[in-house]
BALOBA-1460 file (C-alpha; in Angstrom, 3 decimals):
// residues 311
<rec num="1" residu="m" x="-41.706" y="36.207" z="1.140"/>
<rec num="2" residu="v" x="-40.108" y="37.915" z="-1.853"/>
<rec num="3" residu="k" x="-42.690" y="40.717" z="-1.650"/>
<rec num="4" residu="t" x="-41.874" y="41.239" z="2.036"/>
<rec num="5" residu="y" x="-38.166" y="41.281" z="1.218"/>
<rec num="6" residu="w" x="-38.570" y="44.121" z="-1.288"/>
<rec num="7" residu="v" x="-40.844" y="46.061" z="1.078"/>
<rec num="8" residu="l" x="-38.095" y="45.989" z="3.735"/>
<rec num="9" residu="i" x="-35.481" y="47.107" z="1.216"/>
<rec num="10" residu="t" x="-37.759" y="50.029" z="0.254"/>
<rec num="11" residu="n" x="-38.251" y="50.905" z="3.926"/>
<rec num="12" residu="w" x="-34.502" y="50.903" z="4.520"/>
<rec num="13" residu="l" x="-33.875" y="53.149" z="1.548"/>
<rec num="14" residu="s" x="-36.636" y="55.528" z="2.631"/>
<rec num="15" residu="s" x="-35.266" y="55.617" z="6.186"/>
<rec num="16" residu="q" x="-32.151" y="57.326" z="4.837"/>
<rec num="17" residu="y" x="-29.861" y="54.402" z="5.794"/>
<rec num="18" residu="t" x="-30.515" y="54.489" z="9.577"/>
<rec num="19" residu="y" x="-29.169" y="51.664" z="11.762"/>
<rec num="20" residu="a" x="-32.707" y="50.439" z="12.330"/>
<rec num="21" residu="g" x="-33.272" y="50.314" z="8.602"/>
<rec num="22" residu="l" x="-30.013" y="48.410" z="8.088"/>
<rec num="23" residu="a" x="-31.010" y="45.876" z="10.735"/>
<rec num="24" residu="c" x="-34.338" y="45.324" z="8.997"/>
<rec num="25" residu="f" x="-32.530" y="44.805" z="5.714"/>
<rec num="26" residu="l" x="-30.138" y="42.183" z="7.164"/>
<rec num="27" residu="l" x="-32.953" y="40.303" z="8.877"/>
<rec num="28" residu="a" x="-34.901" y="40.237" z="5.646"/>
<rec num="29" residu="s" x="-31.854" y="38.928" z="3.779"/>
<rec num="30" residu="l" x="-31.419" y="36.066" z="6.231"/>
<rec num="31" residu="a" x="-35.095" y="35.209" z="6.150"/>
<rec num="32" residu="f" x="-35.052" y="35.157" z="2.360"/>
<rec num="33" residu="f" x="-31.995" y="32.902" z="2.291"/>
<rec num="34" residu="f" x="-33.456" y="30.314" z="4.677"/>
<rec num="35" residu="s" x="-36.741" y="30.322" z="2.799"/>
<rec num="36" residu="q" x="-34.872" y="29.267" z="-0.339"/>
<rec num="37" residu="h" x="-32.436" y="26.737" z="1.229"/>
<rec num="38" residu="t" x="-33.186" y="23.733" z="3.412"/>
<rec num="39" residu="l" x="-30.188" y="22.691" z="5.512"/>
<rec num="40" residu="p" x="-29.678" y="18.929" z="6.068"/>
<rec num="41" residu="s" x="-29.884" y="17.402" z="9.493"/>
<rec num="42" residu="k" x="-26.708" y="16.245" z="11.259"/>
<rec num="43" residu="l" x="-24.649" y="13.978" z="8.979"/>
<rec num="44" residu="t" x="-24.281" y="10.400" z="10.187"/>
<rec num="45" residu="i" x="-21.652" y="7.805" z="9.248"/>
<rec num="46" residu="s" x="-24.168" y="5.995" z="7.052"/>
<rec num="47" residu="q" x="-24.761" y="9.180" z="5.086"/>
<rec num="48" residu="v" x="-21.110" y="9.707" z="4.181"/>
<rec num="49" residu="p" x="-20.742" y="9.048" z="0.437"/>
<rec num="50" residu="q" x="-19.660" y="5.449" z="-0.147"/>
<rec num="51" residu="d" x="-16.956" y="4.469" z="-2.639"/>
<rec num="52" residu="e" x="-19.500" y="2.666" z="-4.794"/>
<rec num="53" residu="d" x="-21.834" y="5.680" z="-4.737"/>
<rec num="54" residu="v" x="-19.509" y="8.525" z="-5.671"/>
<rec num="55" residu="l" x="-16.261" y="7.891" z="-7.548"/>
<rec num="56" residu="p" x="-13.771" y="10.566" z="-8.558"/>
<rec num="57" residu="s" x="-13.085" y="11.211" z="-12.205"/>
<rec num="58" residu="p" x="-11.003" y="8.577" z="-14.054"/>
<rec num="59" residu="t" x="-7.291" y="8.992" z="-13.403"/>
<rec num="60" residu="k" x="-4.412" y="8.685" z="-15.837"/>
<rec num="61" residu="q" x="-2.199" y="5.739" z="-14.947"/>
<rec num="62" residu="p" x="1.402" y="6.035" z="-16.178"/>
<rec num="63" residu="f" x="2.329" y="2.358" z="-15.704"/>
<rec num="64" residu="d" x="0.950" y="-0.534" z="-17.764"/>
<rec num="65" residu="f" x="2.141" y="-3.388" z="-15.547"/>
<rec num="66" residu="f" x="2.608" y="-3.943" z="-11.816"/>
<rec num="67" residu="c" x="4.852" y="-6.564" z="-10.223"/>
<rec num="68" residu="v" x="3.477" y="-7.173" z="-6.752"/>
<rec num="69" residu="l" x="5.730" y="-9.099" z="-4.374"/>
<rec num="70" residu="d" x="6.033" y="-10.112" z="-0.753"/>
<rec num="71" residu="v" x="9.116" y="-12.231" z="-0.080"/>
<rec num="72" residu="e" x="9.669" y="-14.387" z="2.999"/>
<rec num="73" residu="a" x="13.092" y="-14.681" z="4.591"/>
<rec num="74" residu="t" x="14.991" y="-16.495" z="7.311"/>
<rec num="75" residu="c" x="14.449" y="-14.948" z="10.704"/>
<rec num="76" residu="e" x="14.986" y="-15.312" z="14.418"/>
<rec num="77" residu="r" x="13.023" y="-13.986" z="17.358"/>
<rec num="78" residu="l" x="15.271" y="-10.956" z="17.820"/>
<rec num="79" residu="t" x="15.778" y="-8.269" z="20.395"/>
<rec num="80" residu="e" x="17.274" y="-5.719" z="18.001"/>
<rec num="81" residu="g" x="14.636" y="-5.293" z="15.340"/>
<rec num="82" residu="f" x="15.375" y="-5.461" z="11.623"/>
<rec num="83" residu="q" x="19.156" y="-5.950" z="11.684"/>
<rec num="84" residu="y" x="19.416" y="-9.670" z="10.947"/>
<rec num="85" residu="p" x="21.131" y="-11.049" z="7.777"/>
<rec num="86" residu="n" x="17.865" y="-12.405" z="6.380"/>
<rec num="87" residu="e" x="18.090" y="-14.801" z="3.430"/>
<rec num="88" residu="i" x="15.112" y="-14.982" z="1.079"/>
<rec num="89" residu="i" x="13.360" y="-18.361" z="1.214"/>
<rec num="90" residu="e" x="10.212" y="-17.579" z="-0.822"/>
<rec num="91" residu="f" x="10.011" y="-15.246" z="-3.805"/>
<rec num="92" residu="p" x="6.492" y="-14.751" z="-5.229"/>
<rec num="93" residu="v" x="5.454" y="-12.104" z="-7.775"/>
<rec num="94" residu="c" x="1.988" y="-11.423" z="-9.179"/>
<rec num="95" residu="l" x="1.827" y="-9.617" z="-12.516"/>
<rec num="96" residu="m" x="-1.087" y="-7.184" z="-12.868"/>
<rec num="97" residu="t" x="-2.278" y="-5.062" z="-15.741"/>
<rec num="98" residu="w" x="-5.283" y="-2.978" z="-16.778"/>
<rec num="99" residu="s" x="-8.372" y="-4.468" z="-18.376"/>
<rec num="100" residu="d" x="-9.868" y="-1.080" z="-19.265"/>
<rec num="101" residu="k" x="-7.020" y="1.298" z="-20.157"/>
<rec num="102" residu="q" x="-8.171" y="4.018" z="-22.536"/>
<rec num="103" residu="p" x="-6.197" y="5.803" z="-25.281"/>
<rec num="104" residu="d" x="-5.870" y="8.852" z="-23.014"/>
<rec num="105" residu="g" x="-4.168" y="6.714" z="-20.340"/>
<rec num="106" residu="t" x="-7.057" y="6.562" z="-17.866"/>
<rec num="107" residu="a" x="-7.866" y="3.235" z="-16.208"/>
<rec num="108" residu="s" x="-9.388" y="1.833" z="-13.029"/>
<rec num="109" residu="k" x="-9.651" y="-1.967" z="-13.379"/>
<rec num="110" residu="l" x="-6.607" y="-4.099" z="-12.535"/>
<rec num="111" residu="e" x="-6.374" y="-7.866" z="-12.829"/>
<rec num="112" residu="i" x="-3.759" y="-10.551" z="-12.165"/>
<rec num="113" residu="i" x="-2.611" y="-12.092" z="-15.442"/>
<rec num="114" residu="d" x="0.270" y="-14.293" z="-14.244"/>
<rec num="115" residu="e" x="2.202" y="-15.452" z="-11.182"/>
<rec num="116" residu="f" x="5.802" y="-16.378" z="-10.446"/>
<rec num="117" residu="s" x="6.498" y="-18.265" z="-7.231"/>
<rec num="118" residu="t" x="9.399" y="-20.306" z="-5.925"/>
<rec num="119" residu="y" x="11.049" y="-21.254" z="-2.680"/>
<rec num="120" residu="v" x="14.713" y="-20.317" z="-2.322"/>
<rec num="121" residu="k" x="17.525" y="-22.303" z="-0.710"/>
<rec num="122" residu="p" x="19.477" y="-20.300" z="1.903"/>
<rec num="123" residu="t" x="23.264" y="-20.701" z="1.933"/>
<rec num="124" residu="w" x="24.630" y="-18.780" z="4.939"/>
<rec num="125" residu="r" x="22.485" y="-20.553" z="7.514"/>
<rec num="126" residu="p" x="20.709" y="-23.276" z="5.531"/>
<rec num="127" residu="k" x="18.795" y="-24.646" z="8.535"/>
<rec num="128" residu="l" x="15.579" y="-22.780" z="9.271"/>
<rec num="129" residu="s" x="14.845" y="-21.771" z="12.837"/>
<rec num="130" residu="a" x="11.737" y="-23.121" z="14.538"/>
<rec num="131" residu="f" x="10.513" y="-19.528" z="14.801"/>
<rec num="132" residu="c" x="10.883" y="-19.035" z="11.034"/>
<rec num="133" residu="t" x="8.925" y="-22.176" z="10.187"/>
<rec num="134" residu="e" x="6.216" y="-21.288" z="12.709"/>
<rec num="135" residu="l" x="5.909" y="-17.759" z="11.275"/>
<rec num="136" residu="t" x="6.006" y="-18.540" z="7.539"/>
<rec num="137" residu="g" x="4.821" y="-22.147" z="7.351"/>
<rec num="138" residu="i" x="7.880" y="-22.940" z="5.211"/>
<rec num="139" residu="t" x="9.475" y="-26.258" z="6.157"/>
<rec num="140" residu="q" x="13.077" y="-27.371" z="5.823"/>
<rec num="141" residu="d" x="12.382" y="-29.871" z="3.038"/>
<rec num="142" residu="k" x="10.843" y="-27.125" z="0.856"/>
<rec num="143" residu="v" x="13.956" y="-24.955" z="0.899"/>
<rec num="144" residu="d" x="16.343" y="-27.927" z="0.663"/>
<rec num="145" residu="r" x="14.842" y="-28.812" z="-2.720"/>
<rec num="146" residu="a" x="14.674" y="-25.195" z="-3.945"/>
<rec num="147" residu="p" x="17.089" y="-23.342" z="-6.255"/>
<rec num="148" residu="q" x="19.568" y="-20.871" z="-4.824"/>
<rec num="149" residu="f" x="19.021" y="-17.132" z="-5.208"/>
<rec num="150" residu="k" x="21.234" y="-16.670" z="-8.305"/>
<rec num="151" residu="q" x="19.129" y="-19.173" z="-10.221"/>
<rec num="152" residu="v" x="15.918" y="-17.583" z="-8.952"/>
<rec num="153" residu="l" x="17.031" y="-14.222" z="-10.379"/>
<rec num="154" residu="r" x="17.654" y="-15.846" z="-13.773"/>
<rec num="155" residu="d" x="14.251" y="-17.549" z="-13.687"/>
<rec num="156" residu="l" x="12.512" y="-14.336" z="-12.650"/>
<rec num="157" residu="k" x="14.152" y="-12.360" z="-15.456"/>
<rec num="158" residu="a" x="13.068" y="-14.976" z="-18.009"/>
<rec num="159" residu="w" x="9.525" y="-14.823" z="-16.654"/>
<rec num="160" residu="l" x="9.445" y="-11.022" z="-16.862"/>
<rec num="161" residu="i" x="10.407" y="-10.969" z="-20.546"/>
<rec num="162" residu="h" x="8.031" y="-13.709" z="-21.659"/>
<rec num="163" residu="p" x="4.884" y="-12.626" z="-23.541"/>
<rec num="164" residu="p" x="3.423" y="-10.181" z="-22.875"/>
<rec num="165" residu="a" x="6.734" y="-8.330" z="-22.946"/>
<rec num="166" residu="i" x="6.884" y="-6.115" z="-19.878"/>
<rec num="167" residu="k" x="8.638" y="-2.855" z="-20.601"/>
<rec num="168" residu="r" x="7.246" y="-0.300" z="-18.174"/>
<rec num="169" residu="f" x="6.288" y="-1.765" z="-14.830"/>
<rec num="170" residu="l" x="6.192" y="-0.749" z="-11.187"/>
<rec num="171" residu="w" x="7.254" y="-2.885" z="-8.232"/>
<rec num="172" residu="c" x="4.627" y="-2.919" z="-5.468"/>
<rec num="173" residu="s" x="5.075" y="-4.203" z="-1.916"/>
<rec num="174" residu="d" x="3.640" y="-3.814" z="1.569"/>
<rec num="175" residu="g" x="6.140" y="-1.308" z="2.919"/>
<rec num="176" residu="p" x="9.587" y="-0.679" z="1.411"/>
<rec num="177" residu="f" x="11.304" y="-3.640" z="3.078"/>
<rec num="178" residu="d" x="10.981" y="-6.443" z="0.525"/>
<rec num="179" residu="i" x="13.179" y="-4.874" z="-2.147"/>
<rec num="180" residu="q" x="14.939" y="-2.135" z="-0.215"/>
<rec num="181" residu="d" x="16.075" y="-4.529" z="2.514"/>
<rec num="182" residu="f" x="15.524" y="-8.242" z="1.815"/>
<rec num="183" residu="v" x="16.585" y="-8.236" z="-1.849"/>
<rec num="184" residu="v" x="19.534" y="-5.891" z="-1.217"/>
<rec num="185" residu="k" x="20.720" y="-8.095" z="1.668"/>
<rec num="186" residu="q" x="20.355" y="-11.241" z="-0.415"/>
<rec num="187" residu="c" x="22.302" y="-9.790" z="-3.323"/>
<rec num="188" residu="f" x="25.150" y="-9.032" z="-0.919"/>
<rec num="189" residu="i" x="25.083" y="-12.521" z="0.622"/>
<rec num="190" residu="s" x="24.892" y="-14.207" z="-2.799"/>
<rec num="191" residu="q" x="27.487" y="-11.813" z="-4.235"/>
<rec num="192" residu="v" x="25.417" y="-10.767" z="-7.231"/>
<rec num="193" residu="p" x="24.805" y="-7.165" z="-8.272"/>
<rec num="194" residu="l" x="21.271" y="-5.903" z="-7.929"/>
<rec num="195" residu="p" x="19.860" y="-6.309" z="-11.473"/>
<rec num="196" residu="e" x="19.029" y="-3.181" z="-13.426"/>
<rec num="197" residu="w" x="15.441" y="-4.376" z="-13.858"/>
<rec num="198" residu="i" x="15.059" y="-4.328" z="-10.070"/>
<rec num="199" residu="k" x="16.762" y="-0.937" z="-9.651"/>
<rec num="200" residu="k" x="13.515" y="0.932" z="-10.134"/>
<rec num="201" residu="d" x="11.506" y="3.208" z="-7.949"/>
<rec num="202" residu="a" x="8.687" y="1.313" z="-6.322"/>
<rec num="203" residu="l" x="5.277" y="1.705" z="-4.732"/>
<rec num="204" residu="d" x="4.933" y="1.267" z="-0.984"/>
<rec num="205" residu="v" x="1.311" y="0.107" z="-0.949"/>
<rec num="206" residu="r" x="0.920" y="0.589" z="2.796"/>
<rec num="207" residu="a" x="1.984" y="4.236" z="2.523"/>
<rec num="208" residu="e" x="-0.453" y="4.744" z="-0.367"/>
<rec num="209" residu="v" x="-3.298" y="3.222" z="1.661"/>
<rec num="210" residu="r" x="-2.453" y="5.481" z="4.598"/>
<rec num="211" residu="k" x="-2.524" y="8.491" z="2.276"/>
<rec num="212" residu="y" x="-5.859" y="7.387" z="0.833"/>
<rec num="213" residu="l" x="-7.414" y="6.883" z="4.283"/>
<rec num="214" residu="r" x="-6.429" y="10.428" z="5.266"/>
<rec num="215" residu="k" x="-8.825" y="11.868" z="2.684"/>
<rec num="216" residu="p" x="-11.723" y="13.459" z="4.636"/>
<rec num="217" residu="r" x="-14.460" y="11.556" z="2.809"/>
<rec num="218" residu="v" x="-12.727" y="8.234" z="3.423"/>
<rec num="219" residu="r" x="-11.563" y="9.042" z="6.962"/>
<rec num="220" residu="n" x="-15.115" y="9.824" z="8.114"/>
<rec num="221" residu="k" x="-16.321" y="6.494" z="6.798"/>
<rec num="222" residu="t" x="-13.581" y="4.312" z="8.299"/>
<rec num="223" residu="i" x="-13.312" y="5.931" z="11.733"/>
<rec num="224" residu="r" x="-15.415" y="3.181" z="13.344"/>
<rec num="225" residu="n" x="-13.480" y="0.355" z="11.701"/>
<rec num="226" residu="p" x="-12.820" y="-2.457" z="14.230"/>
<rec num="227" residu="q" x="-9.094" y="-2.254" z="13.418"/>
<rec num="228" residu="s" x="-9.059" y="1.420" z="14.393"/>
<rec num="229" residu="h" x="-7.827" y="3.011" z="17.598"/>
<rec num="230" residu="g" x="-9.103" y="6.578" z="17.580"/>
<rec num="231" residu="n" x="-7.945" y="7.947" z="14.236"/>
<rec num="232" residu="f" x="-5.133" y="5.385" z="13.933"/>
<rec num="233" residu="v" x="-5.747" y="2.347" z="11.745"/>
<rec num="234" residu="k" x="-3.452" y="-0.655" z="12.195"/>
<rec num="235" residu="l" x="-2.057" y="-0.970" z="8.692"/>
<rec num="236" residu="n" x="-0.677" y="-4.439" z="8.366"/>
<rec num="237" residu="i" x="-2.148" y="-6.316" z="5.406"/>
<rec num="238" residu="p" x="-5.289" y="-7.519" z="7.284"/>
<rec num="239" residu="g" x="-5.784" y="-3.987" z="8.647"/>
<rec num="240" residu="q" x="-5.564" y="-2.476" z="5.173"/>
<rec num="241" residu="l" x="-8.075" y="-4.987" z="3.813"/>
<rec num="242" residu="k" x="-10.591" y="-4.181" z="6.543"/>
<rec num="243" residu="a" x="-10.065" y="-0.424" z="6.337"/>
<rec num="244" residu="l" x="-10.776" y="-0.591" z="2.599"/>
<rec num="245" residu="g" x="-13.897" y="-2.702" z="3.084"/>
<rec num="246" residu="l" x="-12.350" y="-5.808" z="1.513"/>
<rec num="247" residu="g" x="-13.088" y="-8.216" z="4.329"/>
<rec num="248" residu="e" x="-10.755" y="-10.789" z="5.823"/>
<rec num="249" residu="f" x="-7.277" y="-11.856" z="4.780"/>
<rec num="250" residu="a" x="-7.513" y="-14.753" z="2.295"/>
<rec num="251" residu="g" x="-5.121" y="-17.623" z="3.018"/>
<rec num="252" residu="r" x="-2.270" y="-17.891" z="5.513"/>
<rec num="253" residu="q" x="-0.554" y="-14.752" z="6.810"/>
<rec num="254" residu="h" x="3.216" y="-14.714" z="6.162"/>
<rec num="255" residu="s" x="2.869" y="-17.152" z="3.301"/>
<rec num="256" residu="g" x="4.619" y="-15.156" z="0.598"/>
<rec num="257" residu="i" x="2.208" y="-16.029" z="-2.200"/>
<rec num="258" residu="d" x="-0.873" y="-15.467" z="-0.014"/>
<rec num="259" residu="d" x="0.476" y="-12.130" z="1.216"/>
<rec num="260" residu="t" x="1.175" y="-11.134" z="-2.395"/>
<rec num="261" residu="r" x="-2.324" y="-12.018" z="-3.596"/>
<rec num="262" residu="n" x="-3.876" y="-10.031" z="-0.757"/>
<rec num="263" residu="i" x="-1.703" y="-7.021" z="-1.605"/>
<rec num="264" residu="c" x="-3.067" y="-7.366" z="-5.147"/>
<rec num="265" residu="r" x="-6.577" y="-7.030" z="-3.711"/>
<rec num="266" residu="i" x="-5.504" y="-3.794" z="-2.022"/>
<rec num="267" residu="v" x="-3.867" y="-2.383" z="-5.163"/>
<rec num="268" residu="t" x="-6.956" y="-3.315" z="-7.175"/>
<rec num="269" residu="k" x="-9.156" y="-1.406" z="-4.709"/>
<rec num="270" residu="l" x="-6.936" y="1.677" z="-4.873"/>
<rec num="271" residu="a" x="-7.098" y="1.566" z="-8.659"/>
<rec num="272" residu="k" x="-10.890" y="1.234" z="-8.548"/>
<rec num="273" residu="q" x="-10.970" y="4.386" z="-6.434"/>
<rec num="274" residu="n" x="-8.942" y="6.114" z="-9.146"/>
<rec num="275" residu="v" x="-5.812" y="6.497" z="-7.064"/>
<rec num="276" residu="s" x="-2.910" y="7.233" z="-9.407"/>
<rec num="277" residu="l" x="-0.390" y="4.444" z="-8.845"/>
<rec num="278" residu="n" x="3.049" y="6.018" z="-8.890"/>
<rec num="279" residu="p" x="6.435" y="5.338" z="-7.233"/>
<rec num="280" residu="n" x="6.720" y="6.660" z="-3.689"/>
<rec num="281" residu="f" x="10.108" y="5.327" z="-2.572"/>
<rec num="282" residu="a" x="13.509" y="4.667" z="-4.094"/>
<rec num="283" residu="i" x="15.652" y="1.531" z="-3.902"/>
<rec num="284" residu="y" x="19.224" y="1.958" z="-2.670"/>
<rec num="285" residu="p" x="21.424" y="-0.931" z="-3.899"/>
<rec num="286" residu="k" x="24.353" y="0.180" z="-1.729"/>
<rec num="287" residu="k" x="22.472" y="0.141" z="1.554"/>
<rec num="288" residu="r" x="24.629" y="-1.517" z="4.220"/>
<rec num="289" residu="w" x="24.294" y="-3.143" z="7.650"/>
<rec num="290" residu="d" x="26.874" y="-3.550" z="10.415"/>
<rec num="291" residu="w" x="27.293" y="-7.286" z="9.801"/>
<rec num="292" residu="m" x="28.417" y="-6.809" z="6.181"/>
<rec num="293" residu="g" x="32.098" y="-7.532" z="5.643"/>
<rec num="294" residu="r" x="34.101" y="-7.743" z="2.432"/>
<rec num="295" residu="n" x="33.198" y="-9.873" z="-0.569"/>
<rec num="296" residu="g" x="29.930" y="-11.093" z="0.893"/>
<rec num="297" residu="a" x="31.379" y="-12.074" z="4.253"/>
<rec num="298" residu="i" x="29.017" y="-11.918" z="7.236"/>
<rec num="299" residu="l" x="30.663" y="-10.710" z="10.431"/>
<rec num="300" residu="e" x="29.273" y="-13.177" z="12.943"/>
<rec num="301" residu="d" x="30.147" y="-11.041" z="15.965"/>
<rec num="302" residu="r" x="27.894" y="-8.292" z="14.615"/>
<rec num="303" residu="v" x="24.865" y="-10.479" z="13.958"/>
<rec num="304" residu="p" x="22.108" y="-9.794" z="16.533"/>
<rec num="305" residu="p" x="21.569" y="-12.873" z="18.742"/>
<rec num="306" residu="p" x="18.156" y="-14.567" z="18.995"/>
<rec num="307" residu="a" x="16.035" y="-13.301" z="21.871"/>
<rec num="308" residu="d" x="16.256" y="-16.587" z="23.771"/>
<rec num="309" residu="q" x="20.075" y="-16.402" z="23.669"/>
<rec num="310" residu="d" x="20.348" y="-12.751" z="24.631"/>
<rec num="311" residu="s" x="21.572" y="-12.159" z="28.127"/>
């Protein structure tokens, strides 16, 4: 083939660069290329590189610790979305750190090293709605015996500073709502300032998963996921687990501690895939809702009514 290729080049040169000679030269070039390269057949889903087969290079991770949380709060079956004065009734946090961090800051293996979990007694409307208990599994007797939010903050701070001392950590939650909304609301209702150790940028895990799934290599592999609708993947916690190949949700959905542990599974998977875990949203302590009055007062006439009471 190579001999034929050079013969055609010689013929083109001797033909004093005629169009026919040029055509012969181009055909010879293509023939030579295909003789040296075998193109693969059509790529199938099973042939797309799997996470376990091809991993990107190790990534530097700026944070040493991660505080993963998913609080539960009082709720009603509403008609107006996320405008209710929710009071936190369960506050779980899982502490994660690296088991393989290198001197250059690269790491990929996260593990849970401790947990903080407590129920919280509501004060504005201490009686839980039937809808709230059905959704969260939290019963009235559990919150009646629980500490109020101010004490929970003190206990959480003491837990955060116990050995190992946590200096540089990142809050992680499924969406921005747990800290940006629930904790900010509760601080207003309890009339306590948002602690400085909570006023940090945080990681919206759901947004990070969505970003990860948009990568072409990953998107091609997950497009047939049973939680998918076209190119849209339903990204609640069970949807994220399935899209990442982690199987079913472990435990009871809307149990704060179970939700938190499952989010840890998701964060661990992202770390394994060498996703750099960095803040992607800010917390605004002065965020306000229409029902907020002065000095922690809740304006009852501005509280959205339950759906079954809405005319």
